[in-house]
N, C-alpha and C positions, 0 to 999 in steps of 0.2 A: 303317136299322138304328141302334140306340142305340150310343153310344160305350162301349167296354168295353176291358179290357186283354186283349191276345192274346199268346200265346207260340207260337213256331214252331220247328221243327227240320227241317233239310234233311239228307237222307241220300243218299249215292251208293252204291247196292248193289254195283256192280261194283268199287268201291274198298275195300269192307269186307274186311279180312283180320285177321291176328293183331294187327297194330299198331293198326288202325282198325276196331274191331268195330262191329257194327250199333248197339250201345248208344250209341256216341259219334257224335253228328251231325257232319257236315262243317261245318255252319254252324247257329247258333241265335240266337234273339233274342227281344225283347219289344217290342210296339208298344202304347203307351198312348193314342195320339191317333187311332187308326184308327176311322173312322166307317162303313166299308164292311162287306162280308161276310167271313167267314173264307175262303171260296173265292177272293174277289178278292185278299185279302192273300196267300194261298198262290201265286196266279199272279204277283203282283208280286214276291214274294221269289224265285220260280223264275226269272223273266225277268231280274232283276238278277244273280242267281247266274250265269246263263249268260253274261252280259256281263262279269263281273268275277272269275270263279272262278280259283283257282290252276291253273297249267298241267297239273298231274297229273290234274285233273278234267275238262279240256276234252273235249267230245264225249261224255262219259259221261252216261247217263240219271240224273236225280235225282228225288227225291220230297220234297215238303214236307208236313209234318203240322202243322196249325194247331189250337190250342185256345183257347177264351176262358173267362174266369171265369164267364160266364153260360150255359155249356153248349154253345156252338157248337163244331163240329168239322168239319174238312175235310182230305182227303188229295188233294194235287194233283200230277200228273205231266206236265201240259201247261200252258204259260203263255199259250196263246191265249185272248183274251177271249171271253166268251159274251154273248149278247144275247137279247132276246125271251123266248120260252117257257123256254129253258134257264136264263136268269137268274132268271126267276120261280120255276122249280123249285128252284134253289139257295136262294133267299130263303125259300121255303116249308119246305125241309128244315131250315134254320137256325132258323126260327120254331118248328118242331116240336121241335127239340133243346132250345131254351130252355124251351118249355112242359113238356117231359119233366122237365128239371131242376127247374123250379119246382114241378111236381107232386110229385116225390120229396121235395123240401125240406118242402113243406106236409104231406105224409103223415107225415114224421118228426116234425114239430111236433105234429101231431094225436096221434100215438102217445105222445109225451112228455106232452102235456096229459092224455090219458086216464089214464096211469099216475100222474101227479101228483094228479089228481082222486080216484083211488082211495086213494092213499097219504096225502094231506094233508087231504082233505075227507071221507074215509070213504065215498065213493060205492060202491055195490055194482057188481059186474060187469054185472048185468042193467040197472041204472039207466044205466050208461055205454053199454051196447049200445043201449038205447032212444034215448039222446040222439044217438048217431052213426048211427042207422039210415038216414039219407038219404045218407050218404057211404060207409058201409062195410056189408058184409053181416055178419050175426051171427058167421059163422065167421071173417071177417077181424078183427072186434073181439075175439073170443075169442083169436085167435092173437096179437094185440098185447098183450092183458092177460096171456097166458101162464098160469103156474101159481099166480099169486097170487089165486086165487079167493076171493071174499068173498060 
């Protein structure tokens, strides 16, 4: 996996109360030099937590939620390492998450380019629909162009 910045939050559901709500993690952080998966980072954070947590959390189940800037996400409640097909599955999940984010970003860029072409270059909606026909259906293109029909 590519190196990216990860953020993580560890919560201890049994300790959540009026003073420590679910919104406030028991532990959180950022990892900028991690080259592994979000799942692996979650397992590492959870394993370290179990070794070093404050006494009031000892023995209580904890959950780590990991996010990356490139769309990877994992929720981990077991620090046991995985191998073989399970590891391959986690990698495939994260690759799909990154692809989903990249797809969403590119769709947004396409929508903005369509609107700019109409606004600044005077292209008609039909012209734009024709140009994007291999990536969007006519209805999708019309939805993006909205009420500014030309």
